[in-house]
C-alpha positions in Angstrom: 22.0 53.6 -70.6 20.4 52.4 -73.8 19.5 48.8 -74.3 19.3 46.7 -77.5 15.6 47.4 -78.1 16.0 51.0 -79.1 15.4 52.0 -82.7 18.6 52.4 -84.7 19.8 55.8 -85.6 19.3 57.3 -89.1 22.7 57.1 -90.8 21.2 58.5 -94.0 19.4 61.4 -92.5 21.2 63.9 -94.6 20.4 62.3 -97.9 17.9 63.9 -100.3 14.4 62.4 -100.4 14.1 59.1 -102.3 11.1 60.2 -104.3 11.3 59.1 -108.0 11.8 62.7 -109.2 13.1 62.8 -112.8 16.7 63.5 -111.9 16.8 60.5 -109.6 14.6 58.1 -111.6 16.7 58.6 -114.7 19.9 57.6 -112.9 21.3 54.3 -114.1 20.8 51.2 -112.0 23.8 49.4 -110.6 22.1 46.3 -112.0 22.8 47.6 -115.5 26.3 48.9 -114.8 27.5 45.7 -112.9 25.4 43.3 -114.9 26.4 39.9 -113.4 24.9 39.4 -110.0 24.0 36.4 -107.9 21.3 35.9 -105.4 22.2 35.2 -101.7 23.5 31.8 -100.7 21.1 29.6 -98.8 23.0 27.5 -96.2 19.9 25.5 -95.3 21.3 24.6 -91.8 22.8 27.0 -89.4 25.2 24.5 -87.8 27.6 24.5 -90.7 28.6 28.2 -89.9 30.3 29.3 -86.7 32.7 32.0 -85.6 35.5 29.4 -84.9 36.9 26.3 -86.6 37.0 24.2 -83.5 33.2 24.4 -83.1 32.7 23.3 -86.7 35.0 20.3 -86.4 33.2 19.2 -83.1 29.9 19.4 -84.9 31.1 17.4 -87.8 32.5 14.7 -85.5 29.3 14.6 -83.6 27.2 14.1 -86.8 29.6 11.5 -88.2 29.4 9.5 -85.0 25.6 9.4 -85.0 23.6 6.7 -86.7 20.2 6.1 -88.1 17.4 8.4 -87.0 19.7 10.4 -84.8 22.0 11.3 -87.6 19.0 12.3 -89.8 17.7 14.6 -87.1 21.0 16.2 -86.4 21.7 16.8 -90.1 18.5 18.9 -90.2 17.4 17.7 -93.7 15.6 20.0 -96.2 14.0 19.5 -99.6 17.4 20.5 -101.2 19.7 18.4 -98.9 19.5 15.2 -96.9 22.3 12.8 -95.8 21.5 10.9 -99.0 21.9 13.8 -101.5 24.4 13.3 -104.3 26.0 16.6 -105.5 29.1 17.9 -107.1 32.1 19.2 -105.1 32.3 23.0 -104.7 34.8 24.6 -107.0 38.3 24.7 -105.4 37.3 22.5 -102.5 38.6 19.0 -101.9 35.5 17.4 -100.3 33.7 14.1 -100.8 31.1 13.7 -103.4 29.9 10.3 -102.3 26.5 10.4 -100.4 27.1 11.7 -96.9 25.1 9.0 -95.3 27.4 6.4 -96.9 30.8 8.1 -96.7 31.1 11.4 -94.8 34.9 11.5 -95.3 37.2 13.8 -93.2 36.0 17.2 -91.9 36.8 19.8 -94.6 38.9 22.8 -93.8 36.6 25.7 -92.9 36.6 28.7 -95.2 36.0 32.4 -94.4 32.6 33.8 -95.3 30.8 37.0 -94.6 27.7 35.8 -92.8 26.3 39.3 -92.4 27.4 42.9 -92.6 31.0 43.1 -91.2 30.6 39.6 -89.6 33.2 37.2 -90.9 32.7 33.6 -89.8 33.7 30.2 -91.0 31.8 27.7 -93.1 32.1 24.0 -93.7 32.6 24.1 -97.5 30.9 20.7 -98.3 28.3 21.0 -101.0 26.4 18.0 -99.5 25.6 20.3 -96.5 24.6 23.5 -98.3 21.2 24.0 -99.9 22.2 26.6 -102.4 25.9 27.4 -102.5 26.1 29.4 -105.8 29.1 27.5 -107.3 29.7 30.4 -109.8 30.9 32.6 -106.9 33.3 29.9 -105.6 35.0 29.9 -109.1 36.0 33.5 -108.8 36.7 33.9 -105.1 40.3 34.8 -104.0 42.6 37.8 -104.4 42.1 40.4 -105.8 38.4 39.7 -106.0 36.0 41.9 -104.1 32.3 41.4 -103.7 29.8 44.4 -103.7 26.8 43.3 -101.7 23.7 45.3 -102.5 21.4 45.3 -99.6 17.7 44.7 -99.9 15.7 47.9 -100.1 14.0 48.9 -96.8 12.1 52.2 -96.9 13.6 54.7 -94.6 16.2 52.3 -93.2 19.5 53.6 -92.0 22.8 52.5 -93.3 24.7 52.1 -96.6 23.0 50.4 -99.6 26.3 48.8 -100.8 28.9 46.9 -98.8 32.2 45.4 -99.9 33.9 42.3 -98.7 36.8 40.1 -99.8 35.3 37.0 -98.2 32.6 35.0 -99.9 29.4 36.7 -98.8 26.2 35.0 -97.8 24.5 38.1 -99.1 21.4 38.2 -97.0 20.1 41.5 -95.6 19.8 41.8 -91.8 16.1 42.8 -92.4 15.5 39.6 -94.4 15.1 41.4 -97.7 16.7 39.8 -100.7 19.9 41.5 -101.9 22.3 40.8 -104.7 26.0 39.8 -104.8 28.1 41.5 -107.5 31.7 40.3 -108.0 34.0 43.0 -109.1 35.7 40.6 -111.6 34.1 37.9 -113.8 37.1 35.6 -113.8 39.8 34.6 -111.2 42.9 36.6 -110.8 41.2 40.0 -111.3 40.5 39.4 -115.0 37.5 40.9 -116.9 35.7 43.5 -114.7 32.1 42.9 -114.1 31.0 46.1 -115.8 28.9 47.0 -118.7 31.0 46.9 -121.9 32.2 50.4 -122.7 31.5 51.8 -119.2 35.2 52.3 -118.2 35.9 54.0 -121.6 32.9 56.3 -121.2 34.1 57.3 -117.7 37.6 57.8 -118.9 36.5 60.3 -121.5 34.2 62.0 -119.1 36.8 62.5 -116.4 39.9 62.8 -118.5 41.9 59.8 -117.2 41.9 56.1 -117.4 39.3 54.6 -114.9 39.8 51.1 -113.6 37.4 48.7 -111.9 38.6 49.6 -108.4 38.1 53.3 -109.0 34.6 52.5 -110.2 33.9 50.5 -107.1 35.2 53.3 -104.8 32.9 55.8 -106.5 29.9 53.5 -106.2 30.4 52.8 -102.5 30.6 56.5 -101.8 27.7 57.7 -104.1 25.2 54.9 -104.8 21.8 55.4 -103.2 19.0 52.9 -102.5 15.7 52.9 -104.4 12.8 50.5 -104.7 14.2 49.4 -108.1 17.7 48.8 -106.7 20.8 51.0 -106.2 21.1 54.0 -108.5 24.5 55.4 -109.4 25.0 59.1 -110.3 27.7 59.8 -112.8 28.5 63.5 -112.4 29.9 65.7 -115.2 32.3 67.5 -112.8 35.6 65.7 -112.6 36.2 67.3 -109.1 33.1 65.7 -107.7 34.1 62.4 -109.2 37.6 62.7 -107.7 36.3 63.6 -104.3 33.9 60.6 -104.3 36.6 58.2 -105.4 39.0 59.4 -102.7 36.3 59.0 -100.1 35.2 55.6 -101.5 38.7 54.2 -101.5 38.9 55.0 -97.8 35.5 53.4 -97.1 36.3 50.3 -99.1 39.7 49.9 -97.3 38.1 50.2 -93.9 35.4 47.6 -94.9 38.1 45.1 -96.0 40.1 45.8 -92.8 43.0 47.6 -94.5 43.6 45.0 -97.3 44.0 47.7 -99.9 46.4 50.0 -98.0 48.2 47.3 -96.0 47.4 49.3 -92.8 45.0 48.0 -90.1 42.2 50.5 -89.5 42.8 52.7 -86.4 40.9 55.5 -84.8 42.4 59.0 -85.1 44.2 60.7 -82.3 45.6 57.6 -80.8 42.2 56.5 -79.4 41.5 52.8 -79.4 38.8 50.7 -77.7 40.0 48.4 -75.0 38.6 46.1 -72.2 37.9 48.0 -69.0 36.1 45.1 -67.3 36.4 41.5 -68.4 33.6 40.0 -70.5 31.8 37.4 -68.4 31.8 33.7 -69.5 28.3 33.9 -70.9 27.1 37.5 -71.5 23.3 37.7 -72.1 22.8 41.3 -73.1 24.5 44.0 -75.1 23.9 47.7 -74.1 25.5 51.1 -74.6 26.4 53.7 -72.0 26.7 57.0 -73.9 28.0 59.0 -70.9 31.1 56.7 -70.7 31.2 55.7 -74.4 31.1 52.1 -73.1 29.8 49.0 -74.7 28.4 46.7 -72.0 28.2 42.9 -72.2 26.5 42.4 -68.9 29.2 43.5 -66.4 31.9 43.5 -69.1 32.8 46.9 -70.5 34.6 48.0 -73.6 35.5 51.7 -74.2 35.9 54.1 -75.7 33.2 53.1 -78.2 32.1 56.2 -80.2 28.4 56.6 -80.6 28.9 56.3 -84.4 30.0 52.7 -83.9 27.0 51.8 -81.7 24.5 53.5 -84.0 25.9 52.1 -87.3 23.2 50.2 -89.0 22.6 48.2 -92.2 19.1 47.5 -93.5 17.7 49.2 -90.4 19.5 46.8 -88.0 22.4 47.8 -85.7 25.5 45.9 -86.8 26.9 45.4 -83.3 23.6 43.9 -82.1 23.5 41.5 -85.0 27.1 40.4 -84.4 26.4 39.8 -80.8 23.2 37.9 -81.5 25.0 35.5 -83.9 27.3 34.5 -81.0 24.9 34.4 -78.1 21.5 33.3 -79.5 20.1 30.3 -77.6 20.2 27.0 -79.5 17.9 24.0 -79.3 19.3 21.6 -76.7 20.8 18.5 -78.2 21.2 20.1 -81.7 24.4 20.6 -83.5 23.9 24.4 -83.1 24.2 23.8 -79.3 27.8 22.7 -79.7 30.1 25.7 -79.2 32.6 27.3 -76.8 31.9 26.7 -73.1 32.7 30.3 -72.4 33.2 33.6 -74.3 36.5 33.2 -76.1 39.2 35.8 -76.0 39.3 35.8 -79.8 35.7 37.1 -79.9 36.7 40.1 -77.7 39.6 40.8 -80.1 37.2 40.6 -83.1 34.7 42.9 -81.3 37.4 45.5 -80.7 38.3 45.5 -84.4 34.7 45.7 -85.4 34.1 48.8 -83.1 37.0 50.5 -84.8 35.7 49.7 -88.3 32.2 50.9 -87.5 33.4 54.1 -85.8 35.5 55.0 -88.8 32.7 54.4 -91.2 30.1 56.2 -89.1 32.4 59.2 -88.7 32.6 59.5 -92.5 28.8 59.1 -93.0 28.0 62.8 -93.0 30.7 63.3 -95.6 29.4 60.5 -97.7 25.8 61.9 -97.5 27.0 65.3 -98.6 28.9 63.8 -101.5 25.8 61.9 -102.6 23.8 65.1 -102.5 26.4 66.9 -104.6 26.5 64.1 -107.1 22.7 64.0 -107.4 22.2 67.7 -107.9 21.5 68.0 -111.7 22.1 71.8 -111.8 25.5 71.5 -110.3 26.7 68.1 -111.3 24.9 67.1 -114.5 24.7 63.4 -113.8 24.7 61.2 -116.8 21.3 59.6 -117.2 20.3 56.3 -118.9 19.6 58.0 -122.2 23.1 59.4 -122.4 24.5 56.0 -121.6 22.3 54.4 -124.3 23.6 57.0 -126.8 27.1 56.1 -125.8 26.4 52.3 -126.4 26.9 51.4 -122.7 23.3 50.5 -122.1 21.6 48.2 -122.3 24.3 45.6 -121.4 24.5 42.5 -123.6 22.6 39.5 -122.3 25.9 37.5 -122.0 27.3 40.0 -119.5 24.5 39.0 -117.0 25.7 35.4 -117.0 28.9 33.9 -115.4 32.0 33.8 -117.6 32.6 30.4 -119.2 35.4 28.3 -117.7 35.8 25.6 -120.4 39.2 24.6 -119.1 38.1 24.0 -115.5 37.5 20.5 -114.2 35.3 19.8 -111.2 34.3 16.6 -109.5 30.7 15.7 -110.0 28.4 13.5 -107.9 29.8 10.1 -106.8 33.3 11.0 -108.1 32.5 11.7 -111.7 34.2 14.6 -113.4 32.5 17.4 -115.2 34.0 19.7 -117.8 32.5 23.2 -117.6 
């Protein structure tokens, strides 16, 4: 049986070396092809995020009932936020803008966020509680928006360099390295792809058909590779290589967004599905894996079958399952708001874990195929990837400065501090 301290497996073992050889160094950066990006959110206080809404409402009520020094300590103030901070409301959220210390107001309805890779939790969307909320992202969240989350570069780390989520992402790498959040669209409602002007036209001419933003995203998820300068994206000359990458990427994206594109919930092939063989105890303290039984063990609780690909699947060098488990079982300081949570392991968490195992197993099983595709796309003799010079000659690069900034929303009204309105 293997415990949680073992080193993660190398999901990218089949990829070519990451040395800056000319064919690789000349590949365009994702930063130039998807020019508008946003740094990760900074919540500032961990108690405003939880896996369930009941916990968040209990924490809010506990803070609202406290007074004086106790309220100050429970709030966990920072340089950016204290109970006396005056800030604007978050776009699309009906929360108070009066100083929290004077008028907390009712608990806001929690919203779904991606706290980490494949870990969707809930957040109290009150700007008075969040150090750096990135309001520009809140203005464009909602269907059909997708967020490409570029992971911070970790030399030799296993796992994909680019993840996709429909939930608002926190954007932080499990390894603590800074990443970037790249919305697929610059405006609500799927308007104005966040792509370098002229890129889709260039790709359409190259591959002989109209290319849209979702096809671009699918290719990028399948073929992008990490580098110290950021993700690099090969653009092969062979339409068959492109088509194969897009087909693979669509499957990978659909699994990552839990079937939102296809309308079908991800399932393991052959009728296999993980299920609970022994009930999870009220407070599991350790997560381990039994390869002989393909069993995920939460103390005496057992879930199987869990393919090895699911257990080994890593992002930024950290196993996803271990990170997910730690976010729900890490000890909290007694008396803090973080200590308020379920008295026992909820059934909902087990259901979420079963779904997560399926997602990771499907992605892990396709990793050799993705690695082979990336190798094919990178081979200049076979694929003839478009380099930065070719994109400059086509007028795609460099992207205009305005494409790196959020789109203007001059018709959008938002409530500013202390109830004042702002016109953006």
